[in-house]
C-alpha positions as CSV (number, residue, x, y, z in Angstrom):
1,M,119.0,-103.6,58.2
2,T,121.7,-104.2,60.4
3,I,122.2,-107.8,61.2
4,L,125.6,-107.6,63.3
5,Q,126.8,-104.8,65.5
6,V,130.3,-105.1,67.1
7,E,130.6,-102.4,69.5
8,G,134.1,-101.5,71.2
9,L,135.0,-105.3,71.1
10,G,138.2,-106.1,73.1
11,K,139.9,-109.5,74.5
12,T,142.7,-109.6,76.8
13,Y,144.1,-113.1,77.7
14,T,145.6,-113.4,81.4
15,G,148.2,-115.7,82.1
16,R,148.5,-118.1,84.9
17,F,148.2,-116.5,88.3
18,G,147.6,-112.9,86.5
19,A,151.3,-112.7,86.0
20,S,151.0,-111.6,82.2
21,Q,148.4,-110.2,80.0
22,V,147.9,-110.5,76.1
23,R,146.1,-108.1,74.3
24,A,144.3,-109.8,71.4
25,L,141.7,-107.3,70.4
26,S,141.1,-103.6,71.0
27,N,138.2,-101.3,70.6
28,V,137.1,-103.1,67.2
29,S,133.6,-101.6,66.1
30,F,131.8,-102.2,62.9
31,E,128.4,-103.2,61.5
32,L,127.2,-105.7,59.1
33,E,124.1,-105.2,57.1
34,Q,121.5,-108.1,56.3
35,G,122.9,-109.5,52.8
36,E,126.5,-108.5,52.8
37,Y,129.7,-110.2,52.2
38,V,132.3,-109.2,54.0
39,A,136.1,-110.7,54.3
40,I,138.6,-109.9,57.4
41,M,141.9,-109.9,56.9
42,G,145.2,-109.3,58.8
43,E,148.6,-110.9,59.2
44,S,148.9,-113.8,61.6
45,G,148.4,-113.1,65.0
46,S,146.5,-109.9,64.3
47,G,143.3,-110.9,66.1
48,K,141.1,-112.4,63.1
49,T,140.6,-115.7,64.8
50,T,140.1,-114.3,68.1
51,L,137.4,-111.7,66.6
52,L,135.7,-114.8,64.7
53,N,135.3,-116.8,68.0
54,M,133.7,-113.7,69.6
55,L,131.2,-113.3,66.6
56,A,130.6,-117.0,66.9
57,A,130.0,-117.0,70.9
58,F,132.7,-119.7,71.1
59,D,134.5,-117.1,73.3
60,R,133.6,-114.1,75.4
61,P,134.8,-110.6,75.4
62,T,136.5,-108.7,78.0
63,A,135.1,-105.3,76.5
64,G,132.5,-104.3,74.3
65,R,129.7,-106.5,73.1
66,V,128.4,-108.3,70.0
67,L,124.9,-108.2,69.0
68,L,123.3,-110.3,66.1
69,E,119.7,-108.9,65.2
70,G,120.0,-106.8,68.6
71,R,120.6,-109.4,70.8
72,D,123.9,-109.4,73.1
73,L,125.7,-112.8,72.5
74,S,127.2,-112.5,76.0
75,S,123.8,-112.5,77.5
76,I,123.1,-115.9,76.4
77,Q,123.5,-118.6,79.0
78,E,125.9,-121.5,78.4
79,D,123.2,-124.2,78.1
80,E,121.6,-122.0,75.3
81,L,124.5,-121.5,73.1
82,A,124.7,-124.5,71.4
83,A,121.0,-124.1,70.2
84,F,121.7,-120.6,69.3
85,R,124.6,-121.2,67.1
86,R,122.7,-124.1,65.3
87,D,119.7,-122.1,64.8
88,C,121.4,-118.8,63.8
89,L,124.7,-119.4,62.6
90,G,126.4,-121.3,60.0
91,F,130.0,-122.5,60.3
92,V,132.6,-123.2,57.2
93,F,136.1,-124.2,58.4
94,Q,139.3,-124.7,56.6
95,D,139.6,-128.3,57.6
96,F,135.9,-129.3,56.7
97,N,135.1,-130.6,60.3
98,L,133.1,-133.4,58.8
99,L,132.6,-137.0,60.8
100,D,134.4,-139.7,58.8
101,N,131.8,-142.1,60.2
102,F,129.1,-140.4,58.9
103,S,128.1,-140.4,55.1
104,I,128.1,-137.2,53.2
105,R,124.3,-137.1,53.7
106,D,124.3,-137.5,57.3
107,N,127.2,-135.0,57.8
108,I,124.6,-132.6,56.1
109,F,121.5,-133.8,58.2
110,L,123.5,-133.5,61.5
111,P,122.4,-129.9,62.5
112,L,118.9,-130.8,61.6
113,V,118.9,-134.2,63.6
114,L,120.2,-132.1,66.3
115,A,117.3,-129.8,66.3
116,G,114.9,-132.7,66.4
117,K,113.6,-132.3,62.6
118,G,112.0,-135.4,61.1
119,Y,113.4,-137.3,58.2
120,V,110.9,-136.1,55.7
121,E,111.4,-132.6,56.3
122,M,115.3,-133.1,56.4
123,A,115.1,-134.9,52.9
124,Q,113.0,-132.1,51.5
125,R,115.7,-129.4,52.7
126,M,118.7,-131.3,51.6
127,Q,117.6,-132.2,48.0
128,P,117.9,-128.4,46.5
129,I,120.7,-128.0,48.5
130,A,122.7,-131.0,47.1
131,Q,121.7,-130.1,43.7
132,R,123.0,-126.9,44.0
133,M,126.5,-127.9,45.6
134,G,126.7,-130.5,42.9
135,I,127.1,-133.3,45.6
136,T,124.1,-135.4,44.8
137,D,126.1,-138.2,43.6
138,I,128.4,-138.7,46.6
139,L,125.4,-138.5,49.2
140,N,126.3,-142.2,50.2
141,K,130.1,-141.9,50.4
142,Y,132.0,-141.1,53.3
143,P,134.2,-137.9,53.6
144,Y,137.6,-140.0,53.4
145,E,136.1,-141.3,49.8
146,V,135.8,-137.9,48.1
147,S,137.9,-134.7,47.1
148,G,138.6,-131.8,49.4
149,G,136.6,-129.6,46.9
150,Q,133.6,-132.0,47.6
151,K,134.2,-132.1,51.4
152,Q,134.1,-128.2,51.4
153,R,130.7,-128.3,49.4
154,T,129.4,-130.8,51.9
155,A,130.5,-128.5,54.7
156,V,129.0,-125.5,52.9
157,A,125.7,-127.5,52.4
158,R,125.7,-128.5,56.3
159,A,126.1,-124.9,57.0
160,V,123.1,-123.4,54.8
161,I,120.6,-126.2,55.5
162,T,119.4,-124.6,58.7
163,N,119.0,-121.3,56.7
164,P,121.4,-119.4,59.2
165,K,121.1,-115.6,59.7
166,L,124.9,-115.1,59.5
167,L,127.4,-117.7,57.7
168,L,130.8,-117.7,59.0
169,A,133.7,-119.0,57.2
170,D,137.3,-119.3,58.6
171,E,139.9,-119.7,55.7
172,P,137.3,-121.7,53.5
173,T,139.5,-122.0,50.6
174,G,143.0,-122.6,52.7
175,A,142.8,-126.4,52.2
176,L,141.7,-126.4,48.4
177,D,143.4,-126.4,45.2
178,S,142.8,-123.5,43.0
179,K,140.0,-125.1,40.9
180,S,138.1,-126.2,43.9
181,A,138.6,-122.7,45.6
182,D,137.4,-121.1,42.6
183,G,134.2,-123.3,42.6
184,L,133.7,-122.2,46.2
185,L,134.1,-118.6,45.7
186,D,131.4,-118.8,42.8
187,L,129.2,-120.8,45.3
188,F,129.7,-118.3,47.9
189,A,128.7,-115.5,45.5
190,S,125.6,-117.3,44.2
191,L,124.7,-117.8,48.2
192,N,125.2,-113.9,48.8
193,A,123.2,-112.9,45.6
194,E,120.2,-114.7,47.0
195,G,120.4,-113.0,50.1
196,Q,122.9,-114.8,52.3
197,T,125.1,-112.6,54.9
198,I,128.6,-114.1,54.7
199,L,131.5,-113.1,57.0
200,M,134.8,-114.8,55.9
201,V,138.2,-114.6,57.6
202,T,140.9,-115.1,55.0
203,H,144.6,-114.9,54.4
204,S,143.6,-115.3,50.5
205,T,143.6,-112.1,48.4
206,K,142.0,-113.7,45.6
207,A,139.2,-114.9,47.8
208,A,138.6,-111.5,49.7
209,S,138.5,-109.8,46.4
210,H,135.1,-111.6,45.7
211,A,133.8,-110.0,48.9
212,G,131.6,-106.5,48.9
213,R,133.8,-105.0,51.7
214,V,137.1,-106.1,53.2
215,I,138.1,-105.2,56.7
216,F,141.8,-105.2,57.8
217,I,142.9,-105.9,61.3
218,R,146.2,-105.1,62.5
219,D,147.6,-105.6,66.0
220,G,143.9,-106.2,67.3
221,E,142.6,-103.0,66.0
222,L,140.6,-102.1,63.1
223,F,142.9,-100.7,60.4
224,H,141.3,-100.2,57.3
225,Q,138.1,-101.1,55.2
226,I,137.7,-101.2,51.6
227,Y,134.1,-101.2,49.8
228,R,133.7,-102.8,46.6
229,G,131.5,-100.3,44.8
230,A,131.6,-100.4,41.3
231,D,134.9,-102.1,41.4
232,T,135.7,-105.6,39.4
233,N,137.3,-108.4,41.3
234,E,140.5,-107.4,39.3
235,Q,140.5,-103.9,41.0
236,M,139.5,-105.1,44.3
237,Y,142.7,-107.7,44.4
238,Q,144.7,-104.6,43.7
239,K,143.2,-102.4,46.3
240,I,143.5,-105.3,48.8
241,S,147.1,-106.0,47.8
242,D,148.0,-102.3,48.3
243,T,146.5,-102.3,51.7
244,L,148.3,-105.6,52.7
245,T,151.5,-104.0,51.5
246,L,151.0,-101.1,54.0
247,L,150.2,-103.6,57.0
248,A,153.4,-105.4,56.3
249,T,155.5,-102.4,56.2
250,G,153.9,-100.8,59.2
251,G,152.4,-98.0,57.1
252,E,149.2,-95.7,58.1
253,S,145.9,-96.3,56.6
254,H,144.4,-93.4,54.6
255,E,140.8,-94.2,55.2
C-alpha cells in the first residue's frame, strides 16, 4: 500500500520585492510504501531539508503536491496542521528538541497531552515504549541530566507514542557518538521490522546503509535511487559511497 506520494514537487523562494528567485526543488517525484525504510541523501544545499519540510507540511510547495494516504497536504487548513502532524507524523531531530524544564517522562507524554489523552492511557502507552528504548530508569530525570544517546531515545519514544503513519528523521545520528548512533540505527531497524514506515534525511553513509532504499538529491532534483534487495549493510555502504562520489564529481546517474 502506498502511504506517501510526492508528485512533481517544486519549491522556489522569491527574494524581497521579487528581485531574485532561488530554486530549491524541481520536479521531484517518488512514492513510499507502507513499512518502507527510506533514506534521503545529498550534498549540503541540495534540497534535502526543503524536501523534508514539505513532507512534514512545515512549508508548502510552489509546484506539485504531497499526498499522505491520498490526502493532499496543501489542502489542510493552517488551523488543522498542528493536529494533523501530531496525529499522523512522528519527528526525530538531530538536536532532540526536548524541553529542559520537562522530565523525560513528560517530554514523551507531550504529544498525548496535546491530544487530550488521560494519564492512565498515556502511562499504558509509554511503559512498553520506554522499556523498548531502554530508558525506564531515567523517566524522572531531565534532559540536561542524561546522555545524548538517551536524549535521542527519548525523542524517538515521543515520536512513536502516537503510533504515527510516518516517522520522519532529520540527521538523527548527527549529534551522537558512534556507539549511540549504532544503538539508534538498531532501534530504527527494529521499529521498521515491526511495520513502522521511516523516512530519514542523513549525511551519514553508515546510517543510510541501514535503509531499504536510498534516494539521492542533487541541485534540487532526483538524481538516483538505490534499492537494498538482498544486499548486506556493507554492500549498501559501498553502493552509497560510489553514488556519493558521482554526486561530488558531477557524474551522471546510471539509473
